[in-house]
C-alpha positions in Angstrom: 19.2 -53.3 -48.0 17.7 -53.8 -44.5 14.5 -52.0 -43.5 16.2 -49.7 -41.0 18.7 -48.7 -43.6 15.9 -47.8 -46.1 14.1 -45.8 -43.4 17.3 -44.1 -42.4 18.0 -43.0 -45.9 14.5 -41.6 -46.3 14.7 -39.8 -42.9 17.8 -38.0 -44.1 16.0 -36.7 -47.2 13.0 -35.7 -45.1 15.3 -33.8 -42.7 17.0 -32.0 -45.6 13.6 -31.1 -47.0 12.4 -29.8 -43.6 15.6 -27.7 -43.2 15.0 -26.2 -46.6 11.4 -25.3 -45.7 12.2 -23.7 -42.3 14.3 -20.7 -41.2 13.8 -17.3 -39.7 14.1 -15.7 -43.1 10.7 -17.2 -44.1 9.0 -14.7 -41.8 9.4 -12.2 -44.7 7.2 -14.2 -47.0 3.6 -13.3 -47.7 1.0 -14.9 -45.3 -0.3 -17.4 -47.9 3.2 -18.5 -48.9 4.0 -19.1 -45.3 1.0 -21.2 -44.7 1.7 -23.3 -47.8 5.4 -23.7 -46.8 4.4 -24.7 -43.3 1.9 -27.3 -44.6 4.7 -28.9 -46.7 7.2 -28.9 -43.8 4.6 -30.3 -41.4 3.7 -33.0 -43.9 7.3 -34.0 -44.4 7.7 -34.0 -40.6 4.7 -36.3 -40.0 5.7 -38.6 -42.9 9.2 -38.9 -41.3 7.7 -39.6 -37.8 5.6 -42.3 -39.4 8.8 -44.0 -40.7 7.8 -43.6 -44.4 10.1 -45.8 -46.4 10.3 -43.6 -49.5 10.9 -39.8 -49.8 8.8 -38.3 -52.6 8.3 -34.6 -53.0 5.3 -35.0 -55.2 3.6 -37.1 -52.4 4.4 -34.3 -49.9 2.9 -31.7 -52.2 -0.2 -33.8 -52.7 -0.7 -34.5 -49.0 0.1 -31.0 -47.8 -3.4 -29.5 -48.3 -5.0 -32.3 -46.3 -2.4 -32.0 -43.5 -3.1 -28.2 -43.5 -6.8 -28.9 -42.9 -6.4 -31.7 -40.4 -3.9 -29.7 -38.3 -6.0 -26.6 -38.7 -3.0 -24.5 -39.8 -5.1 -21.8 -41.4 -6.5 -20.9 -38.0 -3.0 -20.2 -36.5 -2.0 -16.6 -35.8 0.9 -15.3 -37.9 3.2 -15.2 -34.9 2.6 -18.9 -34.3 3.2 -19.6 -38.0 6.5 -17.7 -37.9 7.5 -19.6 -34.8 6.9 -23.0 -36.3 8.8 -22.0 -39.5 11.8 -20.6 -37.6 13.5 -24.0 -37.2 13.0 -27.8 -37.5 12.8 -28.0 -33.7 10.1 -25.3 -33.4 8.2 -27.1 -36.3 8.2 -30.3 -34.3 7.0 -28.5 -31.2 4.3 -26.7 -33.1 3.0 -29.9 -34.8 2.9 -31.7 -31.5 1.0 -28.8 -30.0 -1.7 -28.9 -32.7 -2.0 -32.7 -32.4 -2.4 -32.4 -28.6 -4.8 -29.5 -28.8 -7.1 -31.1 -31.5 -6.8 -34.8 -30.9 -5.5 -35.6 -27.4 -7.9 -37.3 -24.9 -9.9 -34.9 -22.8 -11.4 -35.3 -19.3 -14.7 -36.6 -20.9 -12.9 -39.4 -22.8 -15.2 -42.1 -21.4 -18.3 -40.4 -22.6 -16.6 -39.7 -26.0 -15.7 -43.4 -26.4 -19.2 -44.5 -25.4 -20.8 -42.2 -28.0 -18.5 -43.6 -30.6 -19.5 -47.1 -29.6 -23.1 -46.2 -30.2 -22.2 -44.9 -33.6 -20.1 -47.9 -34.5 -23.1 -50.2 -33.6 -25.6 -48.2 -35.6 -23.8 -46.9 -38.7 -24.2 -48.6 -42.1 -22.2 -51.7 -42.7 -19.1 -51.6 -45.0 -19.8 -51.7 -48.7 -17.2 -52.6 -51.3 -18.6 -49.8 -53.5 -17.6 -47.1 -51.0 -13.9 -47.3 -50.1 -13.7 -44.0 -48.4 -16.7 -44.8 -46.2 -15.2 -48.2 -45.3 -12.0 -46.5 -44.2 -13.9 -44.0 -42.0 -16.1 -46.8 -40.6 -12.9 -48.7 -39.6 -11.5 -45.5 -38.0 -14.8 -45.1 -36.0 -14.4 -48.7 -34.7 -10.8 -48.0 -33.8 -11.9 -45.0 -31.6 -14.8 -47.0 -30.2 -12.3 -49.7 -29.1 -10.3 -47.2 -27.0 -9.9 -48.2 -23.3 -9.6 -44.9 -21.4 -7.7 -46.7 -18.6 -5.1 -48.4 -20.7 -4.8 -46.8 -24.2 -1.9 -44.4 -24.3 -2.3 -40.8 -25.1 -0.2 -41.1 -28.3 -2.4 -43.9 -29.6 -5.5 -41.9 -28.9 -4.1 -38.9 -30.7 -3.3 -41.1 -33.8 -6.8 -42.7 -33.8 -8.5 -39.3 -33.5 -6.3 -37.8 -36.1 -6.9 -40.6 -38.6 -10.7 -40.4 -37.9 -10.7 -36.7 -38.6 -8.9 -37.2 -41.9 -11.3 -39.9 -43.0 -14.3 -37.7 -41.9 -13.0 -34.8 -44.1 -12.6 -37.2 -47.0 -16.2 -38.3 -46.7 -17.5 -34.7 -46.6 -15.3 -32.6 -48.8 -16.2 -32.7 -52.5 -19.5 -34.3 -51.5 -21.2 -31.2 -50.0 -24.1 -31.2 -52.4 -27.2 -33.2 -51.4 -26.5 -36.9 -52.0 -28.8 -38.5 -54.6 -29.0 -42.1 -53.2 -30.0 -43.5 -49.8 -26.5 -45.0 -49.4 -24.8 -41.7 -50.3 -27.0 -39.8 -47.8 -26.4 -42.5 -45.0 -22.6 -42.4 -45.6 -22.4 -38.6 -45.6 -24.6 -38.3 -42.5 -22.4 -40.9 -40.7 -19.4 -38.6 -41.3 -21.4 -35.8 -39.7 -22.3 -38.0 -36.8 -18.6 -38.7 -36.1 -17.7 -35.0 -36.6 -20.5 -34.0 -34.2 -19.3 -36.4 -31.5 -15.7 -35.2 -31.8 -16.8 -31.5 -31.8 -19.0 -32.0 -28.7 -16.1 -33.5 -26.7 -13.3 -31.0 -27.7 -14.0 -27.2 -27.9 -10.7 -26.8 -29.8 -12.5 -28.4 -32.8 -15.3 -25.9 -32.9 -13.8 -23.6 -35.5 -12.8 -26.5 -37.8 -16.3 -28.0 -37.5 -18.0 -24.7 -38.2 -15.8 -24.2 -41.2 -16.7 -27.6 -42.6 -20.4 -27.2 -42.0 -20.5 -23.6 -43.3 -19.0 -24.9 -46.6 -21.7 -27.6 -46.9 -24.5 -25.1 -46.4 -22.9 -22.5 -48.7 -22.4 -25.2 -51.5 -26.1 -26.2 -51.1 -27.3 -22.6 -51.0 -28.7 -23.5 -47.6 -27.2 -20.9 -45.3 -30.6 -20.0 -43.8 -31.6 -22.3 -41.0 -35.1 -22.8 -42.4 -33.8 -24.2 -45.7 -34.7 -27.9 -46.2 -31.1 -28.9 -46.9 -29.5 -26.8 -44.1 -27.1 -28.7 -41.9 -27.1 -28.1 -38.1 -24.3 -30.2 -36.6 -26.1 -30.3 -33.3 -28.7 -32.5 -34.9 -26.1 -35.2 -35.6 -24.3 -37.7 -33.4 -24.9 -41.0 -31.6 -28.6 -40.5 -31.0 -29.3 -39.7 -34.7 -27.4 -42.8 -35.8 -29.8 -45.0 -33.8 -32.8 -43.5 -35.5 -31.1 -43.8 -38.9 -30.5 -47.5 -38.4 -34.3 -47.9 -37.7 -35.1 -46.0 -40.8 -32.7 -48.2 -42.9 -34.4 -51.3 -41.4 -37.8 -50.0 -42.3 -36.7 -49.2 -45.9 -35.3 -52.7 -46.2 -38.6 -54.2 -44.9 -40.5 -52.1 -47.5 -38.2 -53.3 -50.3 -38.7 -56.9 -49.3 -42.5 -56.4 -49.3 -42.3 -54.8 -52.8 -40.3 -57.7 -54.1 -42.8 -60.2 -52.6 -45.7 -58.3 -54.2 -43.9 -58.1 -57.6 -43.2 -61.9 -57.4 -46.9 -62.5 -56.6 -48.0 -60.3 -59.6 -45.6 -62.2 -61.9 -46.8 -65.5 -60.6 -50.5 -64.5 -61.2 -49.7 -63.3 -64.8 -48.0 -66.6 -65.6 -51.1 -68.5 -64.3 -53.4 -66.3 -66.3 -51.3 -67.0 -69.4 -51.3 -70.8 -68.8 -55.1 -70.8 -68.0 -56.7 -68.0 -69.9 -60.2 -67.0 -68.8 -62.9 -68.2 -71.3 -65.0 -65.4 -72.7 -68.7 -65.7 -72.9 
């Protein structure tokens, strides 16, 4: 079977699924049920638009929570939710509206890209031990490579959307204080990217505040004077520059420690080979 035939078959199943999860009668459901149904319908819609080759309801269910967060569906008014659920056409319109509101280029796109370039130049290098970090780092580089004059609006939306998804994956479930320097650096880089996105799009303020509030709540660091409290304004391109300097200093100190350890070992070997004669 040819590729376009495989995709066409999957699209038909996605359309049937979307039709089963939309309709004016859904307005009668409880608010939480409506949000969950909308998340599943939106996920199926986005998978179909991405020309996903295989329809799998389990995959939709697994991805729905993440799509709900990335599209900020929880922040919608009930009237907006009912409208999106009323028909496949209104669902398409609503998803596009959320993507445009949250991830479309704004008037300050040049400064946004410049800040992302600074972050891309100063963030930790990829590490095979941290797959999720590597994905996010690649997304940051993709955004940093945007040419405001030639990159299409749709491509910018996709790049920003993917970056937000990767940022969320590097924050959620990792809210507690990281135990290693690498873990701290990776987590802070996610906050740097989030801060830059938030600074350049007011529509992301609620989403950003929600993510940061959860970090501080999990750490028991809601008070601003707590040593582990996160203030998103302290993150961004400028912090990444200082963080790179700090990593370089730590590496220099480790090299010095290894040199001293090697010298000590060498001296011990020499003492063993030529023991000092006692009087």
